[in-house]
N, C-alpha and C positions, 0 to 999 in steps of 0.2 A: 617732318611734321605736316599735318594736313594743311595748316595755314602758313607754313614756312617759318614758324616761330621756333626759336631754339629753346630746348628744355633747360631750365636752371634749377638748382637745388640749394636750399638754405635750411638752417635749423631755426626753429622758433620755440617758444615756451608757452605753457598753458597751465591751468590749475590741475590738469592731470599729467603734467610733465612735459619734457622736451620731445620733439620729434622732427624728422626731416620732412620737408615739403617740396614736391616737384611742381613747378609752375611752367605752363606753356602760354605765351601771350598774356592775356588778362585773366587766365583761369588757373585755379589750383586743380591739378589732375591726379595727384597721388600723394600718399604719406607713407613713411616708414618709421620704425622705432629708432630712438636715439641709441647709438652704438653702445654707450656706457651703461645703459639701463638693464639690470639683470632680469627683471620681470616686467617688461613694458605692458601697459594696458592696450586694449584693442580700440579704445574710444576714438583715436584720430582717424581711423579708417573711414568714418562717415563724414569727416570734415569737408572734403570736396563737394559732396552732394549738398551739405547744409549751407555752405557759404554761397553757393549759386542757386539756391532753391527758389522755386516759384513763390514761396510764401514770404520772401523778402519784402519789406516795406520800401517801395520804390521812390515815393515822393511824400512831402509833408501832406498830411490828411486830417480832415476835420469831420467829425461825425455829423451827418446831415441834420438830424433832429436838433442837435445842439447849435449848429451854425445858423439854422433858420429861426428857431424859436427858443433856444436855450433849454430845450427839454432834457430831463435827466433820465427818464424811464426807458430809454431805448438802448442803453448800454448793453452790448453783446448781441443785438439784433439789427440795429441800424446799419445802413451802408455809409460809406465815407466819400467825401468830396476832396479830390486832390487839388492843392493850391501851390502857387509859387512860394519859394522860401520867404521872401520879404513880406508877403501878405500874411503867411502863417505866423511868422515871428511877431508881426505887428499885432495880430489878434491875440496871441498868447501873452505878450507883454501887457497889452491893455487889460486883459482879464486878471493877470497877477496884480497889476496896479489897482484895479477896482477892488479886489478882495482885501488887499492889505489896507487900503484907505477906509473901506466901509466896515471891516470887521477886525482889523489888526492882524499882525503876523501870527498871532496865536490861532488863527483860522486856517493856517497852511500846514499841511503835513508833508514832510520831506522823506519819502520812502526810497530806500535803496538797500540792497543786500550784499553788495561787495564782491559778488562772484562773476561780474561781467567780464573781467580780464585779469590775467596775471601781471599785466604791465603796471608799472608803478605810477606813471603819470596819468594814463587814461584809465584811472580807477573810478568807476562811475559814482561810487559812494562819496569819494572826496570831491568830485566835480559838482555834484548836485548840492551837497551841503555847503561847499564854499560859495556857490552862487546864491543860495538862499540866505546865508549869513551876510553876504554883501548887500542884500536888499532889506535887511531888518530881522532876519531869523525865521524860525519854523519850529513846529512841534516835532521833537525827535523821538526815537525809540531806544529802549534799553535791551541789550542782550540779543540773542539769536534764537531761531527755532531749534537749532541743534543743542544749545547749552544754556538757554536763558534761565531755566530753573536752577541749574547748578551754579550759574553766575550769581544768583541771589543767595543761596544757602551756604555755599562753601566759605565765603569770607567770615561768616559767623562761626564756623567750626575751626578753620585753620588760620584765619586772619590774613589771608592773602588773596589777591584777585585770582579768580579761577583760571583764566587764560594764562596768566603769569605762572601759576602753579604748573599748568600743563607743559608749557614750553621752556621753562627755565629751571625747574627744580626736580623733575621726575627722573628716575633712573633711565639711562639709555639702554639699548638692546645689549650692548657688550657687557654692561654691569649685570644685567639680568642673566645673561648666559653664564657669566663667571660665578655668580653667587646664589641664584634662586634654585631651590630644590623642588618646591611645589608652587605651581602657578595656577591660581584659582580665578577663572575668568567669568565674572557675572555679565551675561550678555555676549560673551565670546570675544574674540579678536579676529576680525574678518579681513583678510588681505584684499578682498574686493573693495571694501570701503577705503582702504589705504591707497587706492589708486590716485586719490585726489588730496590736495592740500592747498591752503590759502597761499597764493603766489607761486604754486608749483612745487612738485617733488620730482627730482630728476632721476635718482636711483631708487627704485621701488624695492625695499629690502625686507618687508615684513615676512613674506613667505619664506625667504632664504633663512631668516633667523629661526623660524619654527623648525626648519630642517635641522639646524644646528642644535636646537633644544632637544629634538628627538634623539639625535645621535649621542648627545650627552647623557640621556636617560632621565631628563627632567620630567616630573609628573605634571601633566597639563590637563586641567579639568575645565571643560566647557559647561557652564551653568546657564541654561536657557531653553527655549522651546524648539530651536532648530540646531541640528547637528552641523549644518553648513555654516554656522556662525563662527566656527573655528576651523583651522586647517585639519586635513585628514590625519588620523592617528591620535587625536586627543580623546581622552575619556569624556563621556557625555552624561551629564545629569539633566534629563529632560524636564525642566521645571515648567510649571504653569506660568504664563505671563502675569506680571504684576505682583508676584508673590516673593520676590527676592528678599524683601525686608523680613518677612516671616522666617525664611531660611536662615538669614544672617542672625536673627535673634536666637534661633534654635542652636546654631553653632556657638554663639556666645554663651548660651545656657550650659552647654556641655563643658565648655572651657572653664566657666566659673564654678560649676558644681563638682567638677573633677579635679579642682585645685591646680588648673593649668594657667590661670590668669597671672600676668606679670604685674604684681602689685607695686613693685618698685617703680616701674615705668609710669603706672597710673598716678602714683603719689608725686613723682617729680615733674611729669610732663602734661598732666591733664587736670581738669576740674570737673566735678559733677557726677563722678561715678556713683557716689553714695546716693544721689537722687535717682539715678537710672536703675541701680541694682534692684530695688524693691519691685519695680515694674518687670524687670527681666525674670525674677524669681516668682512673680505672681503675688507678692505680699501686698501690693497696693490695689490690685484689681481681681485677685482670686484666680488668676489664670497663669500658671507657670508657662514660660515660652519654651517648652521642652520640645525635643524632636517628635514626641507622640502628638503634641499639639500642632506642630508645623507640618507634619507629614501629610495629613489630609488636605490642608490648605494648599500646599505646594505640589501635591501629587508625587511626593518623594518617599522613599523607604526610610523610616526613622533610624534604622541601623546604619544605613548608608550615610545619614547626616552625622551620626556619632563617629563613624570611622573617619569621615572627612575632617571633623573638628579635631580629632586626636592627631591626625597627620599634620594639620596646619600648625598645631601647637608644638610639635616635636621636630619640625624641619624649618629651614629658612623659606618662608612663605611670602609670596607677593600676591595680594588681592588686587585684581583689576576690575574696573567697572566701566561698562560701555556707556556712551552718551545716551543710548536708547532708553536706559532705565529711568532717566529723569524726564523723558518725554511721555509721561503718563500721569494721570491724577495721583497726587501725593508723591510725585517724583522726588521731592526733597528727602524722603525717608530712606531709600536705599543708599543715597549718597552719604547722608549723615551716619547711617548705621554702619556702612562699610568702614568709615573712619573709627567708629567706636570699636568694632571688631578688631581692626588692626591694632588699635591702642591696647586692647586687652591682651593681644598676643605679644605686645611689647617690642615689635620689630620695626616700628617707624623710625627712620633715621639710619637703619642698617643697610648696607649695599644689598640689593636684591630682595629686600623685605619690606613689609609695611603695606601701603596701598597706593595705587595709581589709577588715573582716570583717562579714558579716551584712547588707550593704546588700540591701534587699528581703526579708530574713527576717522582719522585722516593720516596721510603718510608721514607727516612731520613728527608726530608724537613717537618717542622712542629714539629719535636722532638727537645728537647733542652737538651744538655748535657754539662757538664764540659769537655772541650777538653783535652785529654791526648795525649801527643806527643810521638813519637818514633815508633818502629817496622817497619822501612822502610829500605829496602836494598838500600844502596847508589848507585846512578847512576854515581857518579863522575862528572867531568867537561867535557863539550863538547868543544873541540878546534875549531870546525866549527861553525861559527856564523850564517850561512844561515838557515832561518826558513820560511816555507810556511804555509798558512792557511790549515788546514787538509782537508777541502772540495774541495780544488783546486788541488788535486793529479792528476786528469785526465788532467787538463789544463797544469800542469807541465810536464807531459809525452808527451803531444802533442806539446808543445811550448818551447823546451829548448832554453835558451838564450833570449827569448822574454820578454820585460818589462811588468810589471803589477803593479797596485796600491793596497795598503793595509794599511788602517789606517794611512794615512799621509806619507807613505813611498812608493817610487817607485824604483823597481829594477828588474833584470832579473830572470826568472825561472832558476834553476840549470839544468845542463845537467846530468841527472841520468843514470848511467851505470849499477848499481847493486841495487836491492831492497832486504832488509832483513826484513821479516815480521814474528812476533811471537805474538800470543795472539789476533787474530782478523780476521775478514773476510770482506775485503773491498768490495767484491762482494755481500755483504749484505748492508753495510752502504751507499755506494756511489750512486749517481744518474746517470741515462742514462747508464745502464750497458752494452749495446751493444757498445756504444762509448768508455767506459772504457776498454772493452775487446780488442777493436782495438788498443787503446793507450798502453795497457799492453804488446803488442808485441814488443815495442820499446827497452826497456832496454836489455843489453847484458846478464844479469843473474838475476834470481829471486830465492831466497832461502826462504823457509817457514818451520816453525815448526807447526805441526798440528796433533791432535789425529785422525781426520777423513778426508776422501777424500772430503773436501768441494770444492766449486767452486774455491776458491783461491788456494788450494793445487793442483787441477787439472791444474791450469794455472802457476804453478811454474816449475823451472828447477831442483831444488834440494829440496826434501821433507824429513825432519827428523821427524820420528814418536815421538810425545810428549805424556807424561803421562797426564791423567786427574787429577783433584784435589783428586780423590778418590784412586789414586794409589801411593800416597806419603804423607809424614807427613808435617804438617804446623800448623800455628797459625792463627785463624780467629778473626779479630777485625775490627771495623770501628769507626771513630769519630762520626758517626751518629747512634750509637747503644750502649747500656749499657751491652751487653753480650760479654764474652770473651771465645773462644773455642780452645781446642786442637783438631786439625783435624787429626785423626789417618789415617795411611795408611790402607785402608779397604780391598783392593785386590792387588795382584801383578801387575806390569805393563803388559799391554796387548801386546802380540807379543814381539817385541824387543824395545818397547817404552822406552825412557829415559826422565828424567827431563830436562827442559830447562837449568838449571844450569850445569848439567853434559855435555850437548851438547856444551854449550859455553865454559866450562872449557877445553874440548878437543880441540876446535878450538883455544882458546887463547894460549894453550900450543904450538900448531903448529906454531903460529904467534909470538912467543916470548913474550907473555903477560900473561902467566899462573899465576905467582905470583901476578901480578897487579889485575887480575880478581878475583882470589879465596882468596887472602890474606892468603894462606896456610890453609884454612878451608874447611871442608866438608859441605854439606848441613845441616847435623844435628848440626855441630858446629855453623853455622851461625844462625840457628833457636834459639838455646839456647842463643847465644850472643845477638841477637836482643831482645829476650824476657827479658833477664836480664837488658838490658838498659831501656826498657820500664817500667819495674817494679821499677827501681831506679827513673826514672822521675815521675812516679805516686806517689811514696813516697814523693817527693818534693812538690806535690800538696795535700798531706794528704789523698791519696787514697791508700788503702791497696790492693795489688794484690798478690795472692798466688805464691809461688815459682813454678818453672817449673814442678817438679815431682808431686806436689800436683794438679796442673791443669791437668796434664796428667792423674792422677788417677781419678779425678772427671769428666773429659771430658769437663765441662763448668762451668762457674761461672757468676753471675750477679754482676756488679760493682755499687757502690753507687754514681753515677755521674749524676743523673737527675738534671736538672736546669730549673726551671720555674720562671716566675715573670716579673715585669716591666723592670728589667735590660736587658731583652732579646728584648725589643721593639726596632724596627728598628729606629735608629737615635734619640733616646730619649735624650741623652746628648747634641747632636747638637741642637735639638729643644729648649732645656732649655737655652743654651747659645752658639749661633753660633760663637761668638768670642773666647770663651775658648775651644770649641771642634769643630774646623772647619773641613770640609770635605777635601778630597784629590784632589779636582778639583783646577784649577788655581785660581778661585775666592774664594775658601773655602766654596762655597755655592752650592746648587742644581742648575745646569745649564740648564735653560729653553732655553736659546740661548747660544751656545758655540762658542766663538771667534776662538778657536783652530780648531774645525770642519769646521767652515765657511772659515777659511784660507786654508783648503785643496782644496777648489774649486770644490767639487764633486756635479754635478747636480743630482746624484742619492742619495745624503745624504747631504742636505744643513745644514745651521747653526741652525735651529730649526725644530721640527717635522712637517711634511707635509703629505698630502695624495698623494701618488704616486701609480697609478694603475699598477700592474704587467703586463707583456706581455701576460700572460695566466691567465684569471679569467673569471667569468661568464659575465662580461661586455664586454669581447672580444671573447665570444663563437662564433663558426662558425657552419655551417651545418655539416661539417665533424667531428668536435669535440665540441659537445654542452654541455658536462658534466664536472664538476670540480671534479678532483680526490684528495682525501685526503688519506694519508697512515699512519695511527696510529700505535703505537707499538702493537705487538701481545699480547694476553692474555694467551697463552698456553705455552710460553717459554720466555727466555731472548734473545732478538735480534734473531739471527739465531741458537743459541746453541741448541743442542739436536734435531735439525730438522730431522736428519736421522731417529730417532725413530718415530716421528710424521708422516713422510711420509709413514710408514708401517701401520698406523692405518686406517682401512677401513673407508672411508668417510671423513677423516681429510684433504685430499688434493684432488683437489686444494683448495686454500684459499677461504674463503667466502667473497663475495662482497655485501656490504649493498647498497640497491637501493630503492628509494621511489616508492610506488605503481603506481603513475601516470607515472613515467619514465619507469617502468617495463611494464606497460600495453601498452604504446606507441610502445614498441619494441616486444611485444608478448612474454615477458619473465615471466615464472612462478617461484614461490618460489622453490628453490632447483635445478633448472635447470643449466646445464653447459652453461657458456657464454664466449665470447671472448671480452676482454677489449683491446682497441688499440688506437694508434695515429701514427704520422709519425715517432716516435722513436722506436716503438716496439709494441709487442702484448703479452698478456698472457691469460691463461685459468683461470677461477674462477667459483665458485658455487654461484648463486644468492641467497641472503637472502632479500626478499621483506619486507620492514618495513617502517612504518610512523615515526620512531624515527630518520630519517635522512631527511634533507631538500630536497625538490624537486630541481632537477638540480645538485645534489651532489651525488657522490658515494664514498664509503670508502673501501679500500682494505689494510688490515694490512700487515706490513713488515714481513720478517723473512724466507720466503720460499727460499730454495736454488736456485740460478740462474741455469737455464738449460744449456744444451750443446750449443755451438755456432753454427751458421749456420742455425738453425731452425727458422721458422717464427712465432713460438708460444711458449712462455715459459710455460712449462706444469704445474708447481706447483702454479703459481699465485704470482710471485714476482713483486710488483708495481714499482720497480726501473728500469724495462725495459721501463717504461712510463714517468718517472719523468725527469725534466729539470736540466741539469748540468750547471748552471750559478751561479755566486756569488750573495749574497743578495744585495750587493752594493760594490763600491770600498772601502768603509770604513770597512765593516765587512767581506766580502768575505766568508760568511757562506753558508751552503747548502740551496737550494731552492726546497726542496722535495715537498712542498705543492703548488708549482706553476706548475700545469699540467692540461690541458684539454684533454679529451678522449671521445671515443664513446664506446658503449656496444652493442653487438648483440648476438643472440642465436648462440651457437657454431655450431649447425648443419646447420645453414644458411651461 
């Protein structure tokens, strides 16, 4: 080796899975796939460049304008002053103390998104929330950008927490393989998205299962604007974006009018079909929801709709719904209507039948395991009861004190004076980033933990350099995986970076909450304690987990916790005996009509599913914005993580925009050319990829590129969230509406 250091290799874990890491001296030099992974992602290849990138935050830094005069309006453009750790911690602690004493803890927003590390102890969301709870609490957020709308609506329909439904009750891949004859995928099932999963996914199996489905002869129908949203070989119904509810209604219309409805199931297991049926047949509004009605809305052949409905009613059919469908205005409707359609078919509770959500959204959905509890760093109790929907952060900052509706509750937005963010990049997740940038100037102080100078770090007042997962010890595990990892410290902290735990411990000590936060334990003490508790709980479930030293020596183990079979079928006990195993809804049944939702009086989410066109879709296209933009997850990284390294790869930036040949030809755009994507909210640069795998009138630009500097009229890297609409899905869900966006595309040189 050049410096005489010996190369060493160890395995670690991440949200995109396990991989081998080669280290020389103090540097990560190479990565390789984990040997047991049948379809490993390529993401780890950029890890060495990212960990040692020049964009790392080297020292604690304070924005000059804020340090000198407490100015707020320079966020994103000011330079920063590097300070010693003790001085920076003193300043931050003093500011936190000032805000909580002057305005109360209701003026502090604790932002985190939980994707910072697959490690169980160094989980940024747990760390920041525990710290804030120890000093009096904070305004919290509900849900996620991925599933916030579904998390609000589905408990009303099925009476179960949406994430619990996803991970504990849905059919596994083996059950689907053995029993499903027709798989209808609204929004597709994309193995690209299944590369990642909360806490890590070690064996990536989604693509392999689709190969088995094809070999079996299963009918697989991809319903959506992109052929690439499902594996090769699937039938494709190229639907207009945002029209899935209209298609589902038309399928239900055929089933009902042709005598294919399972009335026994509806009578035993549901309530409200008698309220929904007049709307379906047009008796209540004069418009039957027939295929002839839906065809022009969806851009689908009415005869193809009829044929699909008949097949679904005469075969064992599983309807799957991608998370993307609820990330649009009125996103509650396709989720609710999919449950109604499945109930009419009468197959809910049968192996391989009914409805499922989020298959392919992350790698863990479709895997079935015996759940092992534990290994969670307690966040404690939050004394502040105020909670906002996570996708309404921009509204909160723009409208302090103004009332808003959410899921039957009406209350004012809190007046946030201090934001504390660790483990996330809101200038990736949020919509209409130019508007968020303006709103971000409002709070008095913003504190961020960040390894890199991300767009969020550049818009903070105090930035603490945080370690990456590769610069500290941890344990990697997930309820959605059967592997357990010791995650060794691979390299020393870069620059003066510290763990989130060490940063919060320093602040807590200054604020008189040191013992409450640390419990008198070091990070190493906590890791061993959490692991020992996990091991004891596993033993209670007859699962043998090695002691900590053994795991450390072995690096990883595979646990015997696979669980497949009919017991995993969604709502099987309920189907068998609804009286003995009622759902958690007010009626104990699947609610086709909800008295509770109807009582909220929301015209944008009434008491049963309806077709509500969003304000921006192809049915409302204009000459200025004739194309519908969808913004899928990237395939080359997780969200915006490691983007700094990708930005250095020749040809990797700006992001590629998929566009249909007819749309490209009409604009004189050739494959590979640089284009400008724009609307009234913003503009970004992209590189055209001309393809017939996307529906005409639709363009697709993946998320994840770092938001450019403010003030420019063109985001240089291709961030679609300069274009997306920042409105709630409805007053019920208040989720993000990322897929509600019309744009135009032109050649960049024009």
